[in-house]
mmCIF file of the C-alpha atoms, coordinates in Angstrom:
data_MODEL
# 
_entry.id   MODEL 
# 
loop_
_atom_site.group_PDB 
_atom_site.id 
_atom_site.type_symbol 
_atom_site.label_atom_id 
_atom_site.label_alt_id 
_atom_site.label_comp_id 
_atom_site.label_asym_id 
_atom_site.label_entity_id 
_atom_site.label_seq_id 
_atom_site.pdbx_PDB_ins_code 
_atom_site.Cartn_x 
_atom_site.Cartn_y 
_atom_site.Cartn_z 
_atom_site.occupancy 
_atom_site.B_iso_or_equiv 
_atom_site.pdbx_formal_charge 
_atom_site.auth_seq_id 
_atom_site.auth_comp_id 
_atom_site.auth_asym_id 
_atom_site.auth_atom_id 
_atom_site.pdbx_PDB_model_num 
ATOM 1  C CA . ASN A 1 1  ? 0.049  0.044  -0.138  1.00 0.00 ? 1  ASN A CA 1 
ATOM 2  C CA . ILE A 1 2  ? 2.708  2.334  0.893   1.00 0.00 ? 2  ILE A CA 1 
ATOM 3  C CA . ALA A 1 3  ? 4.592  1.553  -2.391  1.00 0.00 ? 3  ALA A CA 1 
ATOM 4  C CA . LEU A 1 4  ? 1.449  2.396  -4.306  1.00 0.00 ? 4  LEU A CA 1 
ATOM 5  C CA . GLN A 1 5  ? 1.148  5.795  -2.579  1.00 0.00 ? 5  GLN A CA 1 
ATOM 6  C CA . ASN A 1 6  ? 4.662  6.579  -3.343  1.00 0.00 ? 6  ASN A CA 1 
ATOM 7  C CA . SER A 1 7  ? 4.616  5.780  -7.187  1.00 0.00 ? 7  SER A CA 1 
ATOM 8  C CA . ASN A 1 8  ? 1.221  7.364  -7.594  1.00 0.00 ? 8  ASN A CA 1 
ATOM 9  C CA . PRO A 1 9  ? 2.083  11.082 -7.551  1.00 0.00 ? 9  PRO A CA 1 
ATOM 10 C CA . LYS A 1 10 ? 4.845  10.819 -9.866  1.00 0.00 ? 10 LYS A CA 1 
ATOM 11 C CA . HIS A 1 11 ? 2.775  9.025  -12.375 1.00 0.00 ? 11 HIS A CA 1 
ATOM 12 C CA . GLU A 1 12 ? 0.088  11.777 -12.036 1.00 0.00 ? 12 GLU A CA 1 
ATOM 13 C CA . GLU A 1 13 ? 2.824  14.272 -12.483 1.00 0.00 ? 13 GLU A CA 1 
ATOM 14 C CA . LYS A 1 14 ? 3.922  12.776 -15.716 1.00 0.00 ? 14 LYS A CA 1 
ATOM 15 C CA . GLN A 1 15 ? 0.478  12.612 -17.004 1.00 0.00 ? 15 GLN A CA 1 
ATOM 16 C CA . LEU A 1 16 ? -0.029 16.353 -16.207 1.00 0.00 ? 16 LEU A CA 1 
ATOM 17 C CA . CYS A 1 17 ? 3.234  17.191 -17.817 1.00 0.00 ? 17 CYS A CA 1 
ATOM 18 C CA . HIS A 1 18 ? 2.177  15.276 -20.892 1.00 0.00 ? 18 HIS A CA 1 
ATOM 19 C CA . ILE A 1 19 ? -1.237 16.994 -21.058 1.00 0.00 ? 19 ILE A CA 1 
ATOM 20 C CA . HIS A 1 20 ? 0.537  20.401 -20.581 1.00 0.00 ? 20 HIS A CA 1 
ATOM 21 C CA . HIS A 1 21 ? 2.928  19.603 -23.534 1.00 0.00 ? 21 HIS A CA 1 
ATOM 22 C CA . ASN A 1 22 ? -0.111 18.637 -25.700 1.00 0.00 ? 22 ASN A CA 1 
ATOM 23 C CA . GLU A 1 23 ? -1.808 21.951 -24.945 1.00 0.00 ? 23 GLU A CA 1 
ATOM 24 C CA . ILE A 1 24 ? 1.422  23.908 -25.877 1.00 0.00 ? 24 ILE A CA 1 
ATOM 25 C CA . THR A 1 25 ? 1.767  21.900 -29.103 1.00 0.00 ? 25 THR A CA 1 
ATOM 26 C CA . LEU A 1 26 ? -1.954 22.586 -29.893 1.00 0.00 ? 26 LEU A CA 1 
ATOM 27 C CA . LYS A 1 27 ? -1.379 26.276 -29.243 1.00 0.00 ? 27 LYS A CA 1 
ATOM 28 C CA . LYS A 1 28 ? 1.655  26.407 -31.412 1.00 0.00 ? 28 LYS A CA 1 
ATOM 29 C CA . LEU A 1 29 ? -0.335 24.721 -34.252 1.00 0.00 ? 29 LEU A CA 1 
ATOM 30 C CA . ILE A 1 30 ? -3.186 27.025 -33.863 1.00 0.00 ? 30 ILE A CA 1 
ATOM 31 C CA . ILE A 1 31 ? -0.798 30.050 -34.077 1.00 0.00 ? 31 ILE A CA 1 
ATOM 32 C CA . TYR A 1 32 ? 1.042  28.651 -37.024 1.00 0.00 ? 32 TYR A CA 1 
ATOM 33 C CA . ASP A 1 33 ? -2.509 28.053 -38.691 1.00 0.00 ? 33 ASP A CA 1 
ATOM 34 C CA . ILE A 1 34 ? -3.582 31.628 -38.160 1.00 0.00 ? 34 ILE A CA 1 
ATOM 35 C CA . LEU A 1 35 ? -0.294 32.892 -39.389 1.00 0.00 ? 35 LEU A CA 1 
ATOM 36 C CA . ILE A 1 36 ? -0.470 30.976 -42.564 1.00 0.00 ? 36 ILE A CA 1 
ATOM 37 C CA . GLU A 1 37 ? -4.053 31.994 -43.015 1.00 0.00 ? 37 GLU A CA 1 
ATOM 38 C CA . THR A 1 38 ? -3.172 35.649 -42.430 1.00 0.00 ? 38 THR A CA 1 
ATOM 39 C CA . ILE A 1 39 ? -0.183 35.468 -44.917 1.00 0.00 ? 39 ILE A CA 1 
ATOM 40 C CA . ASN A 1 40 ? -2.325 33.927 -47.609 1.00 0.00 ? 40 ASN A CA 1 
ATOM 41 C CA . TYR A 1 41 ? -5.291 36.331 -47.079 1.00 0.00 ? 41 TYR A CA 1 
ATOM 42 C CA . GLY A 1 42 ? -2.730 39.261 -47.064 1.00 0.00 ? 42 GLY A CA 1 
ATOM 43 C CA . HIS A 1 43 ? -1.218 37.963 -50.327 1.00 0.00 ? 43 HIS A CA 1 
ATOM 44 C CA . SER A 1 44 ? -4.605 37.652 -52.005 1.00 0.00 ? 44 SER A CA 1 
ATOM 45 C CA . ILE A 1 45 ? -5.492 41.164 -50.928 1.00 0.00 ? 45 ILE A CA 1 
ATOM 46 C CA . LEU A 1 46 ? -2.108 42.345 -52.254 1.00 0.00 ? 46 LEU A CA 1 
ATOM 47 C CA . ASN A 1 47 ? -2.721 40.599 -55.635 1.00 0.00 ? 47 ASN A CA 1 
ATOM 48 C CA . TYR A 1 48 ? -6.170 42.086 -55.806 1.00 0.00 ? 48 TYR A CA 1 
ATOM 49 C CA . LEU A 1 49 ? -4.940 45.535 -55.181 1.00 0.00 ? 49 LEU A CA 1 
ATOM 50 C CA . VAL A 1 50 ? -1.985 45.311 -57.525 1.00 0.00 ? 50 VAL A CA 1 
ATOM 51 C CA . GLU A 1 51 ? -3.890 43.682 -60.488 1.00 0.00 ? 51 GLU A CA 1 
ATOM 52 C CA . PRO A 1 52 ? -6.374 46.407 -60.963 1.00 0.00 ? 52 PRO A CA 1 
ATOM 53 C CA . SER A 1 53 ? -3.659 49.209 -60.669 1.00 0.00 ? 53 SER A CA 1 
ATOM 54 C CA . ASP A 1 54 ? -1.571 47.522 -63.361 1.00 0.00 ? 54 ASP A CA 1 
ATOM 55 C CA . ASN A 1 55 ? -4.746 47.485 -65.574 1.00 0.00 ? 55 ASN A CA 1 
ATOM 56 C CA . ARG A 1 56 ? -5.344 51.138 -64.861 1.00 0.00 ? 56 ARG A CA 1 
ATOM 57 C CA . LEU A 1 57 ? -1.735 51.930 -65.640 1.00 0.00 ? 57 LEU A CA 1 
ATOM 58 C CA . GLN A 1 58 ? -2.078 50.048 -69.044 1.00 0.00 ? 58 GLN A CA 1 
ATOM 59 C CA . TYR A 1 59 ? -5.155 52.210 -69.836 1.00 0.00 ? 59 TYR A CA 1 
ATOM 60 C CA . VAL A 1 60 ? -3.463 55.354 -68.771 1.00 0.00 ? 60 VAL A CA 1 
ATOM 61 C CA . PHE A 1 61 ? -0.342 54.851 -70.887 1.00 0.00 ? 61 PHE A CA 1 
# 
Protein backbone atom coordinates (compact mmCIF):
# COMPACT_ATOMS: atom_id res chain seq x y z
CA ASN A 1 0.00 0.00 0.00
CA ILE A 2 2.80 2.42 0.90
CA ALA A 3 4.61 1.56 -2.33
CA LEU A 4 1.49 2.38 -4.34
CA GLN A 5 1.10 5.74 -2.59
CA ASN A 6 4.72 6.60 -3.36
CA SER A 7 4.56 5.70 -7.05
CA ASN A 8 1.18 7.34 -7.71
CA PRO A 9 2.01 11.07 -7.47
CA LYS A 10 4.93 10.75 -9.88
CA HIS A 11 2.69 9.02 -12.40
CA GLU A 12 0.08 11.78 -12.07
CA GLU A 13 2.81 14.40 -12.47
CA LYS A 14 3.97 12.75 -15.69
CA GLN A 15 0.42 12.72 -17.03
CA LEU A 16 -0.03 16.39 -16.16
CA CYS A 17 3.25 17.22 -17.90
CA HIS A 18 2.13 15.26 -20.93
CA ILE A 19 -1.23 17.05 -21.03
CA HIS A 20 0.51 20.42 -20.61
CA HIS A 21 2.91 19.59 -23.44
CA ASN A 22 -0.01 18.65 -25.71
CA GLU A 23 -1.74 21.95 -24.91
CA ILE A 24 1.40 23.88 -25.82
CA THR A 25 1.76 21.92 -29.08
CA LEU A 26 -1.90 22.57 -29.90
CA LYS A 27 -1.50 26.30 -29.22
CA LYS A 28 1.59 26.40 -31.46
CA LEU A 29 -0.31 24.64 -34.25
CA ILE A 30 -3.21 27.09 -33.93
CA ILE A 31 -0.83 30.07 -34.00
CA TYR A 32 0.99 28.71 -37.08
CA ASP A 33 -2.37 28.04 -38.76
CA ILE A 34 -3.53 31.61 -38.08
CA LEU A 35 -0.21 33.01 -39.34
CA ILE A 36 -0.40 30.99 -42.57
CA GLU A 37 -4.04 32.00 -43.11
CA THR A 38 -3.16 35.67 -42.48
CA ILE A 39 -0.23 35.52 -44.91
CA ASN A 40 -2.36 33.85 -47.59
CA TYR A 41 -5.17 36.36 -47.02
CA GLY A 42 -2.76 39.29 -47.12
CA HIS A 43 -1.19 37.92 -50.29
CA SER A 44 -4.54 37.60 -52.04
CA ILE A 45 -5.48 41.15 -50.97
CA LEU A 46 -2.14 42.42 -52.33
CA ASN A 47 -2.75 40.59 -55.60
CA TYR A 48 -6.24 42.06 -55.79
CA LEU A 49 -4.93 45.57 -55.10
CA VAL A 50 -1.99 45.29 -57.50
CA GLU A 51 -3.80 43.74 -60.45
CA PRO A 52 -6.43 46.46 -60.98
CA SER A 53 -3.79 49.22 -60.65
CA ASP A 54 -1.69 47.43 -63.29
CA ASN A 55 -4.73 47.44 -65.56
CA ARG A 56 -5.32 51.12 -64.87
CA LEU A 57 -1.69 51.90 -65.65
CA GLN A 58 -2.04 50.07 -68.95
CA TYR A 59 -5.14 52.14 -69.77
CA VAL A 60 -3.40 55.39 -68.81
CA PHE A 61 -0.28 54.85 -70.91
